[in-house]
BAKOLFI-589994 format. One record per atom (N, C-alpha, C, O): residue number from 0; atom name; residue in three letters; y, x, z. Coordinates in steps of 0.02 Angstrom, whole numbers, plus 32768, in hexadecimal, padded with zeros to 4 digits. Each point is the difference from the previous one (the first is absolute). Example, Ala and Ser with C-alpha at 12.3 -4.5 7.8 and 13.67 -1.06 7.14 Angstrom:
# residues 2
R seq atom type   c2   c1   c3
R   0    N  Ala 7EE4 8294 8186
R   0   CA  Ala 803B 7FD3 8000
R   0    C  Ala 803C 802D 8000
R   0    O  Ala 7FFF 8034 8021
R   1    N  Ser 8036 7FBA 7FBB
R   1   CA  Ser 803B 802A 8003
R   1    C  Ser 8037 7FD9 8025
R   1    O  Ser 8037 8019 8008
***
This chain:
# residues 74
R seq atom type   c2   c1   c3
R   0    N  Met D23A AAE6 DEBE
R   0   CA  Met 7FC7 8006 802D
R   0    C  Met 7FEA 7FBA 8016
R   0    O  Met 8029 7FD5 800E
R   1    N  Ser 7F96 8020 7FF3
R   1   CA  Ser 7FE5 7FBD 800F
R   1    C  Ser 7FFA 7FF2 804A
R   1    O  Ser 7FF8 7FC6 8013
R   2    N  Gly 800C 806D 8018
R   2   CA  Gly 7FF9 7FF4 8047
R   2    C  Gly 7FB8 7FF6 8016
R   2    O  Gly 7FF3 7FE9 8038
R   3    N  Gly 7FDC 8027 7F9D
R   3   CA  Gly 7FBA 7FFA 8012
R   3    C  Gly 7FE4 7FBA 7FFC
R   3    O  Gly 7FCB 7FF3 801B
R   4    N  Asn 8059 7FDF 7FC5
R   4   CA  Asn 7FE9 7FBA 7FFD
R   4    C  Asn 7FBC 7FF9 7FDE
R   4    O  Asn 7FD8 7FD5 8014
R   5    N  Gly 801A 8053 7FBA
R   5   CA  Gly 7FC2 7FFA 7FDB
R   5    C  Gly 7FC2 8010 802B
R   5    O  Gly 7FCA 7FE5 7FF3
R   6    N  Gln 803E 8045 803F
R   6   CA  Gln 7FC8 8014 802A
R   6    C  Gln 7FFC 7FD9 8041
R   6    O  Gln 7FCE 8004 8023
R   7    N  Ser 8065 7FD7 7FED
R   7   CA  Ser 8002 7FDB 803F
R   7    C  Ser 7FDE 7FBC 7FFB
R   7    O  Ser 800B 7FDC 7FD0
R   8    N  Thr 7FCB 8014 8061
R   8   CA  Thr 7FE0 7FBE 8001
R   8    C  Thr 8029 7FCF 802A
R   8    O  Thr 7FE9 7FC9 8010
R   9    N  Glu 8054 804B 8003
R   9   CA  Glu 802C 7FD6 8029
R   9    C  Glu 8037 7FDF 7FD8
R   9    O  Glu 802B 7FDF 801D
R  10    N  Thr 7FD5 8028 7FA1
R  10   CA  Thr 8030 7FE0 7FD4
R  10    C  Thr 7FDD 7FE7 7FC2
R  10    O  Thr 7FCC 801A 7FEC
R  11    N  Leu 8050 7FB2 7FF5
R  11   CA  Leu 7FE3 7FE5 7FC2
R  11    C  Leu 801C 8021 7FC2
R  11    O  Leu 7FEB 7FF1 7FC8
R  12    N  Leu 8045 803D 8040
R  12   CA  Leu 801D 8023 7FC7
R  12    C  Leu 7FCE 802F 7FE0
R  12    O  Leu 7FD9 8020 8023
R  13    N  Ala 8028 7FE4 7F9B
R  13   CA  Ala 7FD6 802E 7FD8
R  13    C  Ala 7FB6 7FF3 800A
R  13    O  Ala 7FD9 802E 8005
R  14    N  Lys 8014 7F93 7FFD
R  14   CA  Lys 7FBA 7FEC 800A
R  14    C  Lys 7FEC 7FCC 7FCD
R  14    O  Lys 802A 7FE1 7FDF
R  15    N  Ile 7F94 8015 801B
R  15   CA  Ile 7FE4 7FC6 7FDD
R  15    C  Ile 7FE6 7FD4 8039
R  15    O  Ile 7FD8 8015 8029
R  16    N  Leu 8040 7FAD 7FD8
R  16   CA  Leu 7FED 7FD1 8034
R  16    C  Leu 7FCC 7FCF 7FE6
R  16    O  Leu 7FFF 7FF0 7FC5
R  17    N  Arg 7FD7 7FF9 8068
R  17   CA  Arg 7FCD 7FCE 7FEE
R  17    C  Arg 8003 7FC9 8034
R  17    O  Arg 7FF0 800B 803B
R  18    N  Ile 8025 7FBA 7FAF
R  18   CA  Ile 8007 7FC6 802D
R  18    C  Ile 7FE4 7FC2 7FDD
R  18    O  Ile 7FF8 8000 7FC3
R  19    N  His 7FFB 7FCC 8063
R  19   CA  His 7FEB 7FC0 7FE5
R  19    C  His 8036 7FCE 8010
R  19    O  His 800C 7FF1 803B
R  20    N  Ile 8015 7FF5 7F92
R  20   CA  Ile 8037 7FD0 800A
R  20    C  Ile 7FE3 7FBA 8007
R  20    O  Ile 7FDA 7FE9 7FD6
R  21    N  Glu 8039 7FF6 8060
R  21   CA  Glu 7FEA 7FBC 800E
R  21    C  Glu 802C 7FCD 7FDC
R  21    O  Glu 8036 8012 7FE9
R  22    N  Asp 7FB3 7FB0 8014
R  22   CA  Asp 8026 7FCB 7FDE
R  22    C  Asp 8044 7FF4 8020
R  22    O  Asp 802F 7FEB 7FDE
R  23    N  Asp 7FD8 8021 8063
R  23   CA  Asp 803F 7FF3 8023
R  23    C  Asp 8031 803B 7FFC
R  23    O  Asp 8035 7FFE 801F
R  24    N  Gly 7FB9 8037 7FBC
R  24   CA  Gly 802C 8039 7FF8
R  24    C  Gly 7FF4 8038 8032
R  24    O  Gly 801B 8037 7FF7
R  25    N  Thr 7FBD 7FBD 803C
R  25   CA  Thr 7FEF 8036 802E
R  25    C  Thr 7FC8 8029 7FE0
R  25    O  Thr 7FE6 7FEF 7FCC
R  26    N  Tyr 8009 8048 8055
R  26   CA  Tyr 7FC9 8028 7FE4
R  26    C  Tyr 7FD3 8019 8038
R  26    O  Tyr 8013 8005 803A
R  27    N  Thr 7FB0 8009 7FB2
R  27   CA  Thr 7FCF 801F 802C
R  27    C  Thr 7FEB 8043 7FE3
R  27    O  Thr 800C 800E 7FC5
R  28    N  Ile 7FD6 801B 8065
R  28   CA  Ile 7FEB 8043 7FEB
R  28    C  Ile 7FB4 7FFE 7FF7
R  28    O  Ile 7FDC 7FEE 802E
R  29    N  Pro 800C 8026 7F96
R  29   CA  Pro 7FB7 8001 7FF6
R  29    C  Pro 7FDF 802C 8034
R  29    O  Pro 8018 8037 800E
R  30    N  Pro 7FB1 7FB3 800F
R  30   CA  Pro 7FE0 8026 8036
R  30    C  Pro 7FE4 8044 7FEA
R  30    O  Pro 7FF2 802A 802A
R  31    N  Asn 8005 7FE0 7F95
R  31   CA  Asn 7FE7 8041 7FE9
R  31    C  Asn 8037 802E 7FE6
R  31    O  Asn 7FF1 8032 7FE0
R  32    N  Asn 804F 7FBE 802F
R  32   CA  Asn 8036 8030 7FF2
R  32    C  Asn 7FF3 803F 802B
R  32    O  Asn 7FE5 7FFA 8037
R  33    N  Pro 802E 8040 7FB1
R  33   CA  Pro 7FF2 803E 8025
R  33    C  Pro 801B 8002 8047
R  33    O  Pro 7FE2 801F 802C
R  34    N  Phe 8058 7FC0 7FE1
R  34   CA  Phe 801E 8002 8042
R  34    C  Phe 7FFC 7FBD 8025
R  34    O  Phe 8022 7FF8 8033
R  35    N  Ala 7FB7 7FDA 7FB4
R  35   CA  Ala 7FF9 7FBF 8021
R  35    C  Ala 7FE6 800A 8047
R  35    O  Ala 7FD0 8026 800B
R  36    N  Gly 804F 7FB9 8024
R  36   CA  Gly 7FEB 8004 8045
R  36    C  Gly 801F 8039 8027
R  36    O  Gly 7FF5 8006 803C
R  37    N  Gln 8032 8025 7FA3
R  37   CA  Gln 8021 8037 8022
R  37    C  Gln 803B 7FE6 8029
R  37    O  Gln 8021 7FD1 7FEA
R  38    N  Pro 7FEC 804C 804F
R  38   CA  Pro 8039 7FE9 8029
R  38    C  Pro 8043 8017 7FE3
R  38    O  Pro 8002 8032 7FDC
R  39    N  Pro 8034 7FA8 8032
R  39   CA  Pro 8042 8016 7FEB
R  39    C  Pro 800F 8045 801E
R  39    O  Pro 7FE9 800F 8037
R  40    N  Pro 803D 801A 7FA7
R  40   CA  Pro 802C 7FF1 7FC7
R  40    C  Pro 7FDF 8007 7FBC
R  40    O  Pro 8023 7FFB 7FCD
R  41    N  Val 7F9B 8010 802E
R  41   CA  Val 7FDE 8005 7FC0
R  41    C  Val 8006 7FBD 7FDB
R  41    O  Val 7FF5 7FCB 801D
R  42    N  Lys 801D 8039 7FA3
R  42   CA  Lys 8007 7FC4 7FD7
R  42    C  Lys 7FBD 7FEE 7FE0
R  42    O  Lys 7FE7 8025 7FD6
R  43    N  Gln 7FFD 7FA3 803E
R  43   CA  Gln 7FBE 7FEB 7FE9
R  43    C  Gln 7FFF 7FEA 7FB6
R  43    O  Gln 7FCB 7FFC 7FE2
R  44    N  Glu 8070 7FF7 8002
R  44   CA  Glu 8005 7FEB 7FBA
R  44    C  Glu 7FF0 8039 7FCF
R  44    O  Glu 7FF3 7FF2 7FC5
R  45    N  Ile 800E 804C 8052
R  45   CA  Ile 7FF8 803A 7FD3
R  45    C  Ile 7FB9 8003 7FE4
R  45    O  Ile 7FCF 7FFD 8024
R  46    N  Phe 802E 8009 7F9A
R  46   CA  Phe 7FC1 8008 7FDD
R  46    C  Phe 7FF8 8049 7FE8
R  46    O  Phe 7FCB 801E 8007
R  47    N  Cys 806B 7FFE 7FDC
R  47   CA  Cys 8002 8045 7FE9
R  47    C  Cys 8043 801E 8015
R  47    O  Cys 8033 7FDE 7FFF
R  48    N  Tyr 7FCC 8062 8013
R  48   CA  Tyr 803F 8020 8013
R  48    C  Tyr 8000 8048 7FE9
R  48    O  Tyr 7FCE 801A 7FE7
R  49    N  Gly 806C 8007 8021
R  49   CA  Gly 8007 8045 7FEB
R  49    C  Gly 8025 8007 7FBE
R  49    O  Gly 8000 8037 7FE3
R  50    N  Phe 801F 7F95 8005
R  50   CA  Phe 8022 8001 7FC0
R  50    C  Phe 8048 8018 8008
R  50    O  Phe 801D 7FFC 8037
R  51    N  Arg 7FFF 801C 7F93
R  51   CA  Arg 8047 8010 7FFE
R  51    C  Arg 8026 7FC4 7FE2
R  51    O  Arg 8031 7FE8 801D
R  52    N  Asn 7FB8 8001 7FAA
R  52   CA  Asn 8020 7FC8 7FDE
R  52    C  Asn 7FCF 7FE0 7FCF
R  52    O  Asn 8005 800C 7FC4
R  53    N  Pro 7FCC 7FCC 8055
R  53   CA  Pro 7FD1 7FE0 7FD2
R  53    C  Pro 8025 7FD0 7FD2
R  53    O  Pro 8027 7FD7 8016
R  54    N  Phe 7FCD 8030 7FA9
R  54   CA  Phe 8027 7FD8 7FD1
R  54    C  Phe 7FD6 7FD6 7FD0
R  54    O  Phe 801B 7FD6 7FDD
R  55    N  Arg 7FA4 8036 8021
R  55   CA  Arg 7FD6 7FDA 7FD1
R  55    C  Arg 7FBB 7FF8 801F
R  55    O  Arg 7FE3 8030 801A
R  56    N  Val 8002 7F93 7FE2
R  56   CA  Val 7FBD 7FF3 801A
R  56    C  Val 7FD9 7FD9 7FCB
R  56    O  Val 801B 7FD2 7FE1
R  57    N  Ser 7FA8 8041 8015
R  57   CA  Ser 7FD4 7FDB 7FD3
R  57    C  Ser 7FB9 8005 801B
R  57    O  Ser 7FF1 8027 802C
R  58    N  Phe 7FE3 7FB0 7FB7
R  58   CA  Phe 7FBA 7FFF 8015
R  58    C  Phe 7FD4 800F 7FC5
R  58    O  Phe 800B 7FE7 7FC9
R  59    N  Asp 7FC2 8042 8042
R  59   CA  Asp 7FCF 8010 7FCC
R  59    C  Asp 7FD3 7FC3 7FF7
R  59    O  Asp 7FDE 7FEC 8030
R  60    N  Pro 8022 7FF6 7F95
R  60   CA  Pro 7FD8 7FC3 7FF6
R  60    C  Pro 7FB5 800C 8005
R  60    O  Pro 7FDA 7FD0 800A
R  61    N  Arg 800F 806D 7FEE
R  61   CA  Arg 7FB8 800E 8002
R  61    C  Arg 7FE5 8001 8047
R  61    O  Arg 7FC9 7FE7 800C
R  62    N  Asn 805D 8035 8023
R  62   CA  Asn 7FE5 8006 8044
R  62    C  Asn 802E 7FE7 8037
R  62    O  Asn 7FEE 8001 803B
R  63    N  Gly 804E 7FE7 7FB3
R  63   CA  Gly 802E 7FE4 8030
R  63    C  Gly 8028 8033 8027
R  63    O  Gly 8025 7FED 802E
R  64    N  Asp 7FD6 8054 7FC2
R  64   CA  Asp 8027 8033 8023
R  64    C  Asp 804A 7FF4 7FF6
R  64    O  Asp 8016 7FED 7FCA
R  65    N  Met 8011 801E 806B
R  65   CA  Met 8048 7FFB 7FFC
R  65    C  Met 801C 8045 7FEF
R  65    O  Met 7FEF 8031 8020
R  66    N  Leu 803C 7FD1 7FAD
R  66   CA  Leu 801F 803E 7FEA
R  66    C  Leu 804B 7FFA 800E
R  66    O  Leu 801F 7FCE 7FEE
R  67    N  Ile 7FFE 8066 8031
R  67   CA  Ile 8045 7FFE 8015
R  67    C  Ile 8025 803C 7FE3
R  67    O  Ile 7FEB 8039 8009
R  68    N  Gly 804C 7FBA 7FD4
R  68   CA  Gly 802C 8035 7FE8
R  68    C  Gly 8034 8010 8035
R  68    O  Gly 801F 7FD3 801C
R  69    N  Asp 7FEA 806E 7FF1
R  69   CA  Asp 8030 8016 8033
R  69    C  Asp 8028 8039 7FE2
R  69    O  Asp 7FE5 8027 7FD8
R  70    N  Val 805B 7FDF 803A
R  70   CA  Val 802A 8035 7FE4
R  70    C  Val 7FEC 8044 801C
R  70    O  Val 8014 8033 7FE3
R  71    N  Gly 7FC7 7FD0 8053
R  71   CA  Gly 7FE9 803F 801A
R  71    C  Gly 8031 8022 802E
R  71    O  Gly 8030 7FE2 8016
R  72    N  Gly 7FC4 805D 7FF7
R  72   CA  Gly 8028 8027 802E
R  72    C  Gly 8041 8017 7FE2
R  72    O  Gly 8009 8001 7FC3
R  73    N  Ala 8024 8013 8069
R  73   CA  Ala 8042 8018 7FEB
R  73    C  Ala 7FF8 8046 7FE9
R  73    O  Ala 8031 8020 7FEB
***
């Protein structure tokens, strides 16, 4: 059992994160992330959530869509 991590916006587990890494190793959160500006405990780094175990990511070269492979439900 996953404990609901895929559906929770309070953990980084089972998510696709979107961050901007700075030259000094720190990172910032893009202002157009879905949860940017939300108060804690919501994780602003989350770009996509609801996964069980995302294992493959690619981009469609024609339109830039992100495609994610997930093992799906139990």
